[in-house]
C-alpha positions in Angstrom: 1.9 7.9 19.0 3.3 11.3 19.5 4.8 12.8 16.3 8.0 14.9 16.4 8.0 17.9 14.3 10.2 17.7 10.9 13.1 20.1 10.7 12.4 23.3 8.9 13.9 22.5 5.7 11.8 19.4 5.3 8.9 21.5 6.1 9.8 24.0 3.1 10.7 21.2 0.8 7.1 19.6 1.0 5.7 23.1 0.6 7.8 23.7 -2.4 7.1 20.1 -3.8 3.7 19.0 -2.6 3.4 16.1 -5.1 6.8 15.0 -4.1 5.5 15.0 -0.5 2.4 13.3 -1.6 4.1 10.3 -3.1 6.6 10.0 -0.1 3.3 9.7 2.0 2.2 7.1 -0.5 5.6 5.2 -0.2 5.7 5.4 3.6 1.9 4.2 4.1 2.8 1.1 1.9 6.1 0.3 3.7 4.2 0.5 7.0 1.6 -1.8 6.0 2.5 -5.4 6.9 3.0 -7.7 10.5 5.7 -5.5 12.0 4.7 -3.0 14.7 5.4 0.4 15.0 8.4 0.2 17.3 9.8 -2.7 15.6 9.4 -0.4 12.3 11.3 2.3 13.7 14.0 0.1 14.8 14.5 -1.2 11.4 14.2 2.1 9.9 16.9 3.0 12.0 19.1 -0.1 11.0 18.7 0.7 7.6 19.9 4.6 8.0 22.9 3.2 10.0 24.0 1.0 7.5 23.6 3.2 4.6 25.6 5.9 6.6 22.7 8.6 6.2 23.2 11.1 8.9 20.0 12.9 8.3 18.2 9.7 8.1 19.6 8.7 11.6 18.6 11.8 13.1 15.0 11.4 11.6 14.8 7.8 12.4 16.0 8.6 16.2 13.2 11.3 16.5 10.7 8.8 15.2 11.9 5.7 17.2 11.5 8.0 20.3 8.0 8.8 19.4 7.4 5.3 19.3 8.5 4.8 22.7 12.1 3.1 21.7 15.0 3.4 24.2 18.3 4.9 23.8 19.5 1.6 24.8 17.5 -0.1 22.2 18.8 2.2 19.3 22.6 2.0 21.0 22.0 -1.8 20.4 21.0 -1.1 16.7 24.7 0.3 16.3 26.1 -2.6 18.4 24.6 -5.1 15.9 25.9 -3.1 13.0 29.5 -2.6 14.1 30.5 -5.9 12.4 29.1 -4.7 9.2 30.1 -1.1 9.0 33.0 -0.9 11.2 34.4 0.5 14.0 34.6 4.4 13.3 31.3 4.1 11.2 29.7 2.8 14.4 31.3 5.8 16.4 29.8 8.1 13.8 26.4 6.7 13.9 26.6 6.5 17.6 27.5 9.8 18.1 24.2 11.1 15.7 22.0 9.1 17.8 23.4 10.7 20.9 23.1 14.1 19.3 19.5 13.5 18.3 18.9 12.2 21.7 19.7 15.2 23.5 22.1 16.1 26.2 20.4 14.2 29.2 21.8 11.0 27.9 25.2 12.1 27.0 
């Protein structure tokens, strides 16, 4: 699976705090250990970021989902599913974050 390059701020942070980076890797490894395939894990992570209204996490989840061959349509369905829980204004916001990260060709 292709891996997107993390943003510069992330790279600088892990250089400054290498033990935190190691701990974060352990958390991610443990979360990935289980029956869900990579695509499903990426959609779940996107859904969690959407529900928490974490813009940075949505951007990251979109990059990683695209690396796992998740389509924009599948990501948009996550927003549609979340709409009844997070509300219309929040749905529009997270949809715009997904579209920003996906690039101009999908707008």
